[in-house]
C-alpha positions as protocol buffer text, in pm:
chain_id: "A"
residue {
  index: 1
  type: MET
  ca { x: -808 y: -2193 z: 104 }
}
residue {
  index: 2
  type: THR
  ca { x: -1007 y: -2264 z: 421 }
}
residue {
  index: 3
  type: LYS
  ca { x: -1378 y: -2399 z: 482 }
}
residue {
  index: 4
  type: ILE
  ca { x: -1644 y: -2294 z: 649 }
}
residue {
  index: 5
  type: GLY
  ca { x: -1941 y: -2463 z: 720 }
}
residue {
  index: 6
  type: ASN
  ca { x: -2119 y: -2700 z: 494 }
}
residue {
  index: 7
  type: HIS
  ca { x: -2212 y: -2487 z: 166 }
}
residue {
  index: 8
  type: GLY
  ca { x: -2000 y: -2416 z: -124 }
}
residue {
  index: 9
  type: TYR
  ca { x: -1614 y: -2320 z: -187 }
}
residue {
  index: 10
  type: GLY
  ca { x: -1492 y: -1947 z: -242 }
}
residue {
  index: 11
  type: SER
  ca { x: -1160 y: -1891 z: -374 }
}
residue {
  index: 12
  type: ASN
  ca { x: -867 y: -1621 z: -269 }
}
residue {
  index: 13
  type: HIS
  ca { x: -678 y: -1517 z: -497 }
}
residue {
  index: 14
  type: GLY
  ca { x: -494 y: -1199 z: -480 }
}
residue {
  index: 15
  type: TYR
  ca { x: -475 y: -1127 z: -78 }
}
residue {
  index: 16
  type: GLY
  ca { x: -271 y: -1218 z: 207 }
}
residue {
  index: 17
  type: SER
  ca { x: -206 y: -1304 z: 597 }
}
residue {
  index: 18
  type: THR
  ca { x: 34 y: -1306 z: 848 }
}
residue {
  index: 19
  type: ASP
  ca { x: 190 y: -1610 z: 726 }
}
residue {
  index: 20
  type: ARG
  ca { x: 476 y: -1611 z: 448 }
}
residue {
  index: 21
  type: GLY
  ca { x: 303 y: -1726 z: 159 }
}
residue {
  index: 22
  type: GLN
  ca { x: -13 y: -1487 z: 218 }
}
residue {
  index: 23
  type: ASN
  ca { x: -291 y: -1700 z: 80 }
}
residue {
  index: 24
  type: MET
  ca { x: -239 y: -1943 z: -176 }
}
residue {
  index: 25
  type: GLY
  ca { x: -656 y: -1913 z: -156 }
}
residue {
  index: 26
  type: HIS
  ca { x: -929 y: -1906 z: 57 }
}
residue {
  index: 27
  type: THR
  ca { x: -1219 y: -2149 z: 30 }
}
residue {
  index: 28
  type: PHE
  ca { x: -1535 y: -2137 z: 230 }
}
residue {
  index: 29
  type: ARG
  ca { x: -1849 y: -2308 z: 221 }
}
residue {
  index: 30
  type: GLY
  ca { x: -2162 y: -2075 z: 211 }
}
residue {
  index: 31
  type: ARG
  ca { x: -2488 y: -2086 z: 17 }
}
residue {
  index: 32
  type: GLY
  ca { x: -2547 y: -2050 z: -339 }
}
residue {
  index: 33
  type: GLY
  ca { x: -2517 y: -2185 z: -708 }
}
residue {
  index: 34
  type: HIS
  ca { x: -2187 y: -2187 z: -842 }
}
residue {
  index: 35
  type: TYR
  ca { x: -2028 y: -1860 z: -944 }
}
residue {
  index: 36
  type: LEU
  ca { x: -1726 y: -1737 z: -1029 }
}
residue {
  index: 37
  type: ARG
  ca { x: -1657 y: -1340 z: -960 }
}
residue {
  index: 38
  type: GLY
  ca { x: -2002 y: -1364 z: -1152 }
}
residue {
  index: 39
  type: ARG
  ca { x: -1925 y: -1620 z: -1431 }
}
residue {
  index: 40
  type: SER
  ca { x: -2151 y: -1936 z: -1414 }
}
residue {
  index: 41
  type: THR
  ca { x: -1962 y: -2216 z: -1373 }
}
residue {
  index: 42
  type: ASN
  ca { x: -2119 y: -2601 z: -1371 }
}
residue {
  index: 43
  type: SER
  ca { x: -2030 y: -2888 z: -1203 }
}
residue {
  index: 44
  type: ARG
  ca { x: -1957 y: -3206 z: -1299 }
}
residue {
  index: 45
  type: ARG
  ca { x: -1874 y: -3504 z: -1063 }
}
residue {
  index: 46
  type: GLY
  ca { x: -1856 y: -3290 z: -776 }
}
residue {
  index: 47
  type: TRP
  ca { x: -1586 y: -3023 z: -928 }
}
residue {
  index: 48
  type: SER
  ca { x: -1645 y: -2707 z: -1067 }
}
residue {
  index: 49
  type: SER
  ca { x: -1641 y: -2670 z: -1464 }
}
residue {
  index: 50
  type: LEU
  ca { x: -1233 y: -2438 z: -1419 }
}
residue {
  index: 51
  type: THR
  ca { x: -952 y: -2667 z: -1533 }
}
residue {
  index: 52
  type: SER
  ca { x: -717 y: -2492 z: -1312 }
}
residue {
  index: 53
  type: SER
  ca { x: -610 y: -2190 z: -1102 }
}
residue {
  index: 54
  type: THR
  ca { x: -585 y: -1954 z: -1386 }
}
residue {
  index: 55
  type: ASP
  ca { x: -936 y: -1972 z: -1497 }
}
residue {
  index: 56
  type: LEU
  ca { x: -1007 y: -1746 z: -1175 }
}
residue {
  index: 57
  type: GLY
  ca { x: -825 y: -1447 z: -1334 }
}
residue {
  index: 58
  type: LEU
  ca { x: -647 y: -1171 z: -1172 }
}
residue {
  index: 59
  type: ALA
  ca { x: -806 y: -997 z: -858 }
}
residue {
  index: 60
  type: HIS
  ca { x: -902 y: -677 z: -796 }
}
residue {
  index: 61
  type: SER
  ca { x: -676 y: -411 z: -680 }
}
residue {
  index: 62
  type: PRO
  ca { x: -751 y: -92 z: -611 }
}
residue {
  index: 63
  type: VAL
  ca { x: -383 y: 32 z: -782 }
}
residue {
  index: 64
  type: LYS
  ca { x: -383 y: 237 z: -1064 }
}
residue {
  index: 65
  type: VAL
  ca { x: -137 y: 69 z: -1212 }
}
residue {
  index: 66
  type: ASP
  ca { x: -86 y: 380 z: -1519 }
}
residue {
  index: 67
  type: ILE
  ca { x: -44 y: 618 z: -1281 }
}
residue {
  index: 68
  type: LEU
  ca { x: 211 y: 333 z: -1062 }
}
residue {
  index: 69
  type: GLU
  ca { x: 412 y: 282 z: -1383 }
}
residue {
  index: 70
  type: VAL
  ca { x: 453 y: 666 z: -1400 }
}
residue {
  index: 71
  type: GLU
  ca { x: 558 y: 701 z: -1055 }
}
residue {
  index: 72
  type: LEU
  ca { x: 827 y: 433 z: -1069 }
}
residue {
  index: 73
  type: MET
  ca { x: 1016 y: 594 z: -1365 }
}
residue {
  index: 74
  type: HIS
  ca { x: 1165 y: 763 z: -1100 }
}
residue {
  index: 75
  type: TYR
  ca { x: 1256 y: 495 z: -851 }
}
residue {
  index: 76
  type: LYS
  ca { x: 1394 y: 252 z: -1179 }
}
residue {
  index: 77
  type: GLN
  ca { x: 1710 y: 511 z: -1113 }
}
residue {
  index: 78
  type: VAL
  ca { x: 1727 y: 390 z: -799 }
}
residue {
  index: 79
  type: ASP
  ca { x: 1636 y: 24 z: -836 }
}
residue {
  index: 80
  type: SER
  ca { x: 1538 y: -90 z: -1177 }
}
residue {
  index: 81
  type: ASN
  ca { x: 1484 y: -459 z: -1111 }
}
residue {
  index: 82
  type: THR
  ca { x: 1256 y: -385 z: -781 }
}
residue {
  index: 83
  type: ALA
  ca { x: 1090 y: -125 z: -999 }
}
residue {
  index: 84
  type: GLN
  ca { x: 1030 y: -385 z: -1302 }
}
residue {
  index: 85
  type: SER
  ca { x: 913 y: -654 z: -1052 }
}
residue {
  index: 86
  type: ILE
  ca { x: 626 y: -423 z: -859 }
}
residue {
  index: 87
  type: LEU
  ca { x: 486 y: -332 z: -1182 }
}
residue {
  index: 88
  type: TYR
  ca { x: 481 y: -658 z: -1308 }
}
residue {
  index: 89
  type: GLY
  ca { x: 334 y: -795 z: -1013 }
}
residue {
  index: 90
  type: PHE
  ca { x: 35 y: -538 z: -1031 }
}
residue {
  index: 91
  type: LYS
  ca { x: 2 y: -622 z: -1381 }
}
residue {
  index: 92
  type: HIS
  ca { x: 8 y: -1002 z: -1379 }
}
residue {
  index: 93
  type: GLY
  ca { x: 28 y: -1106 z: -1033 }
}
residue {
  index: 94
  type: PHE
  ca { x: 294 y: -1138 z: -765 }
}
residue {
  index: 95
  type: SER
  ca { x: 482 y: -1508 z: -730 }
}
residue {
  index: 96
  type: LEU
  ca { x: 442 y: -1646 z: -411 }
}
residue {
  index: 97
  type: ASN
  ca { x: 764 y: -1848 z: -443 }
}
residue {
  index: 98
  type: TYR
  ca { x: 628 y: -2177 z: -363 }
}
residue {
  index: 99
  type: THR
  ca { x: 836 y: -2456 z: -468 }
}
residue {
  index: 100
  type: GLY
  ca { x: 585 y: -2754 z: -321 }
}
residue {
  index: 101
  type: PRO
  ca { x: 365 y: -2972 z: -489 }
}
residue {
  index: 102
  type: HIS
  ca { x: 45 y: -2896 z: -629 }
}
residue {
  index: 103
  type: VAL
  ca { x: -228 y: -3156 z: -438 }
}
residue {
  index: 104
  type: GLN
  ca { x: -544 y: -3124 z: -249 }
}
residue {
  index: 105
  type: THR
  ca { x: -514 y: -3109 z: 90 }
}
residue {
  index: 106
  type: ASP
  ca { x: -786 y: -3033 z: 352 }
}
residue {
  index: 107
  type: ALA
  ca { x: -781 y: -2875 z: 706 }
}
residue {
  index: 108
  type: ARG
  ca { x: -1000 y: -2814 z: 983 }
}
residue {
  index: 109
  type: ASN
  ca { x: -1049 y: -2437 z: 1102 }
}
residue {
  index: 110
  type: LEU
  ca { x: -885 y: -2341 z: 1425 }
}
residue {
  index: 111
  type: LEU
  ca { x: -1100 y: -2298 z: 1715 }
}
residue {
  index: 112
  type: SER
  ca { x: -1118 y: -1974 z: 1749 }
}
residue {
  index: 113
  type: ALA
  ca { x: -1318 y: -1952 z: 1378 }
}
residue {
  index: 114
  type: ARG
  ca { x: -1497 y: -2216 z: 1461 }
}
residue {
  index: 115
  type: GLN
  ca { x: -1644 y: -2073 z: 1760 }
}
residue {
  index: 116
  type: ASN
  ca { x: -1742 y: -1795 z: 1539 }
}
residue {
  index: 117
  type: PRO
  ca { x: -1810 y: -1841 z: 1215 }
}
residue {
  index: 118
  type: ASN
  ca { x: -2046 y: -1542 z: 1191 }
}
residue {
  index: 119
  type: ILE
  ca { x: -1737 y: -1303 z: 1207 }
}
residue {
  index: 120
  type: VAL
  ca { x: -1552 y: -1557 z: 974 }
}
residue {
  index: 121
  type: ARG
  ca { x: -1861 y: -1495 z: 703 }
}
residue {
  index: 122
  type: GLU
  ca { x: -1864 y: -1142 z: 760 }
}
residue {
  index: 123
  type: LYS
  ca { x: -1451 y: -1081 z: 693 }
}
residue {
  index: 124
  type: ILE
  ca { x: -1457 y: -1329 z: 393 }
}
residue {
  index: 125
  type: SER
  ca { x: -1799 y: -1145 z: 229 }
}
residue {
  index: 126
  type: LYS
  ca { x: -1637 y: -812 z: 241 }
}
residue {
  index: 127
  type: GLU
  ca { x: -1328 y: -938 z: 16 }
}
residue {
  index: 128
  type: ILE
  ca { x: -1624 y: -1102 z: -170 }
}
residue {
  index: 129
  type: ALA
  ca { x: -1752 y: -733 z: -238 }
}
residue {
  index: 130
  type: ALA
  ca { x: -1415 y: -563 z: -279 }
}
residue {
  index: 131
  type: GLY
  ca { x: -1328 y: -849 z: -582 }
}
residue {
  index: 132
  type: ARG
  ca { x: -1019 y: -997 z: -395 }
}
residue {
  index: 133
  type: VAL
  ca { x: -1207 y: -1346 z: -336 }
}
residue {
  index: 134
  type: ALA
  ca { x: -1374 y: -1542 z: -592 }
}
residue {
  index: 135
  type: GLY
  ca { x: -1692 y: -1767 z: -508 }
}
residue {
  index: 136
  type: PRO
  ca { x: -1896 y: -1914 z: -354 }
}
residue {
  index: 137
  type: PHE
  ca { x: -1836 y: -2270 z: -517 }
}
residue {
  index: 138
  type: SER
  ca { x: -2071 y: -2561 z: -434 }
}
residue {
  index: 139
  type: TYR
  ca { x: -1759 y: -2780 z: -569 }
}
residue {
  index: 140
  type: PRO
  ca { x: -1380 y: -2746 z: -554 }
}
residue {
  index: 141
  type: PRO
  ca { x: -1279 y: -2495 z: -798 }
}
residue {
  index: 142
  type: PHE
  ca { x: -976 y: -2692 z: -921 }
}
residue {
  index: 143
  type: ARG
  ca { x: -820 y: -3011 z: -811 }
}
residue {
  index: 144
  type: THR
  ca { x: -525 y: -2872 z: -672 }
}
residue {
  index: 145
  type: LEU
  ca { x: -725 y: -2709 z: -399 }
}
residue {
  index: 146
  type: ARG
  ca { x: -487 y: -2665 z: -94 }
}
residue {
  index: 147
  type: ILE
  ca { x: -713 y: -2631 z: 237 }
}
residue {
  index: 148
  type: SER
  ca { x: -516 y: -2409 z: 505 }
}
residue {
  index: 149
  type: PRO
  ca { x: -705 y: -2312 z: 860 }
}
residue {
  index: 150
  type: LEU
  ca { x: -819 y: -2003 z: 915 }
}
residue {
  index: 151
  type: GLY
  ca { x: -822 y: -1853 z: 1273 }
}
residue {
  index: 152
  type: LEU
  ca { x: -959 y: -1552 z: 1452 }
}
residue {
  index: 153
  type: VAL
  ca { x: -731 y: -1298 z: 1638 }
}
residue {
  index: 154
  type: PRO
  ca { x: -889 y: -1024 z: 1849 }
}
residue {
  index: 155
  type: LYS
  ca { x: -770 y: -682 z: 1784 }
}
residue {
  index: 156
  type: LYS
  ca { x: -698 y: -397 z: 2047 }
}
residue {
  index: 157
  type: ALA
  ca { x: -979 y: -259 z: 1906 }
}
residue {
  index: 158
  type: ARG
  ca { x: -1333 y: -392 z: 2138 }
}
residue {
  index: 159
  type: ASN
  ca { x: -1507 y: -682 z: 1964 }
}
residue {
  index: 160
  type: ASP
  ca { x: -1315 y: -667 z: 1644 }
}
residue {
  index: 161
  type: HIS
  ca { x: -1075 y: -937 z: 1506 }
}
residue {
  index: 162
  type: ARG
  ca { x: -823 y: -995 z: 1227 }
}
residue {
  index: 163
  type: LEU
  ca { x: -870 y: -1313 z: 1014 }
}
residue {
  index: 164
  type: ILE
  ca { x: -576 y: -1533 z: 970 }
}
residue {
  index: 165
  type: HIS
  ca { x: -452 y: -1782 z: 760 }
}
residue {
  index: 166
  type: HIS
  ca { x: -256 y: -2032 z: 894 }
}
residue {
  index: 167
  type: LEU
  ca { x: -35 y: -2089 z: 624 }
}
residue {
  index: 168
  type: SER
  ca { x: 227 y: -2296 z: 848 }
}
residue {
  index: 169
  type: TYR
  ca { x: -33 y: -2609 z: 894 }
}
residue {
  index: 170
  type: PRO
  ca { x: 104 y: -2912 z: 904 }
}
residue {
  index: 171
  type: THR
  ca { x: 427 y: -2839 z: 1027 }
}
residue {
  index: 172
  type: GLY
  ca { x: 663 y: -2982 z: 742 }
}
residue {
  index: 173
  type: GLN
  ca { x: 443 y: -2984 z: 494 }
}
residue {
  index: 174
  type: SER
  ca { x: 291 y: -2660 z: 499 }
}
residue {
  index: 175
  type: VAL
  ca { x: 244 y: -2386 z: 233 }
}
residue {
  index: 176
  type: ASN
  ca { x: 509 y: -2168 z: 432 }
}
residue {
  index: 177
  type: ASP
  ca { x: 753 y: -2450 z: 431 }
}
residue {
  index: 178
  type: TYR
  ca { x: 813 y: -2440 z: 65 }
}
residue {
  index: 179
  type: ILE
  ca { x: 871 y: -2108 z: 46 }
}
residue {
  index: 180
  type: ASP
  ca { x: 1262 y: -1991 z: 51 }
}
residue {
  index: 181
  type: PRO
  ca { x: 1250 y: -1734 z: 380 }
}
residue {
  index: 182
  type: GLU
  ca { x: 1526 y: -1520 z: 192 }
}
residue {
  index: 183
  type: LEU
  ca { x: 1260 y: -1420 z: -71 }
}
residue {
  index: 184
  type: CYS
  ca { x: 1015 y: -1288 z: 147 }
}
residue {
  index: 185
  type: THR
  ca { x: 1192 y: -1131 z: 494 }
}
residue {
  index: 186
  type: VAL
  ca { x: 1075 y: -764 z: 568 }
}
residue {
  index: 187
  type: GLN
  ca { x: 1335 y: -516 z: 654 }
}
residue {
  index: 188
  type: TYR
  ca { x: 1196 y: -177 z: 783 }
}
residue {
  index: 189
  type: SER
  ca { x: 1414 y: 115 z: 774 }
}
residue {
  index: 190
  type: SER
  ca { x: 1615 y: 148 z: 1113 }
}
residue {
  index: 191
  type: PHE
  ca { x: 1579 y: 463 z: 1352 }
}
residue {
  index: 192
  type: ASP
  ca { x: 1942 y: 581 z: 1256 }
}
residue {
  index: 193
  type: GLU
  ca { x: 1863 y: 602 z: 907 }
}
residue {
  index: 194
  type: ALA
  ca { x: 1585 y: 841 z: 992 }
}
residue {
  index: 195
  type: VAL
  ca { x: 1839 y: 1043 z: 1177 }
}
residue {
  index: 196
  type: GLN
  ca { x: 2092 y: 1029 z: 883 }
}
residue {
  index: 197
  type: MET
  ca { x: 1777 y: 1145 z: 659 }
}
residue {
  index: 198
  type: ILE
  ca { x: 1752 y: 1432 z: 829 }
}
residue {
  index: 199
  type: GLN
  ca { x: 2037 y: 1569 z: 902 }
}
residue {
  index: 200
  type: LYS
  ca { x: 2173 y: 1525 z: 499 }
}
residue {
  index: 201
  type: LEU
  ca { x: 1813 y: 1690 z: 403 }
}
residue {
  index: 202
  type: GLY
  ca { x: 1894 y: 1970 z: 709 }
}
residue {
  index: 203
  type: PRO
  ca { x: 1648 y: 2212 z: 904 }
}
residue {
  index: 204
  type: GLY
  ca { x: 1315 y: 2301 z: 746 }
}
residue {
  index: 205
  type: CYS
  ca { x: 1276 y: 1961 z: 579 }
}
residue {
  index: 206
  type: LEU
  ca { x: 916 y: 1763 z: 661 }
}
residue {
  index: 207
  type: VAL
  ca { x: 930 y: 1427 z: 822 }
}
residue {
  index: 208
  type: GLY
  ca { x: 622 y: 1205 z: 761 }
}
residue {
  index: 209
  type: LYS
  ca { x: 542 y: 826 z: 881 }
}
residue {
  index: 210
  type: ALA
  ca { x: 248 y: 657 z: 712 }
}
residue {
  index: 211
  type: ASP
  ca { x: 126 y: 275 z: 697 }
}
residue {
  index: 212
  type: ILE
  ca { x: -68 y: 172 z: 390 }
}
residue {
  index: 213
  type: LYS
  ca { x: -387 y: -14 z: 482 }
}
residue {
  index: 214
  type: GLY
  ca { x: -424 y: -316 z: 318 }
}
residue {
  index: 215
  type: GLY
  ca { x: -127 y: -376 z: 144 }
}
residue {
  index: 216
  type: ILE
  ca { x: -72 y: -707 z: 101 }
}
residue {
  index: 217
  type: SER
  ca { x: -418 y: -799 z: 45 }
}
residue {
  index: 218
  type: ASP
  ca { x: -458 y: -537 z: -230 }
}
residue {
  index: 219
  type: SER
  ca { x: -141 y: -714 z: -391 }
}
residue {
  index: 220
  type: PRO
  ca { x: -253 y: -970 z: -660 }
}
residue {
  index: 221
  type: ARG
  ca { x: -150 y: -1319 z: -686 }
}
residue {
  index: 222
  type: PHE
  ca { x: -10 y: -1505 z: -996 }
}
residue {
  index: 223
  type: ALA
  ca { x: -258 y: -1738 z: -1037 }
}
residue {
  index: 224
  type: ARG
  ca { x: -15 y: -2029 z: -1149 }
}
residue {
  index: 225
  type: GLY
  ca { x: 124 y: -2018 z: -798 }
}
residue {
  index: 226
  type: PHE
  ca { x: -240 y: -2182 z: -617 }
}
């Protein structure tokens, strides 16, 4: 989670950024009462009435699980374990495989975010509208709230930025420090593999390339991992 300004808290419970942990949650300060995805919560002694992160529920995802389950029937013949893991993740949330302590931490946003608070608020507001972020809250939504810095990185497109979540801060005690790299390493298909597939299919085969926008953002997180 990460803070912005001086009013309210919000909680991310379903999407990621550029780091391994992929957002254990955002906390940001914004105006408004104590709301959790449309459900009112009453604060007590400076804390929300939520008792744990599991009360946040599962974040919204545009993935139609019933259709996904049908399509994965074909993939199960190739890799049954991966197919079952994907289906379980979209039904119940994907585990972060975080093994560190669940304690409250605080951090200051990166300079890029502090210098452009309106851009940060706009991007988080879009995530709230998409159902991928809960909040805003006037107080931390649960006692083990972990706050990691937010930052902004310019994109190639003019006047556009990518919101990043610095889950490698602080060094040695960050979210990423408690996630095994072997469990989150991404391996892409090589050019040679593509050539071999074309040779196997023969003349007349069709070749395509696709990039799923928001693939990580649309993958809900398992609430107990926050």
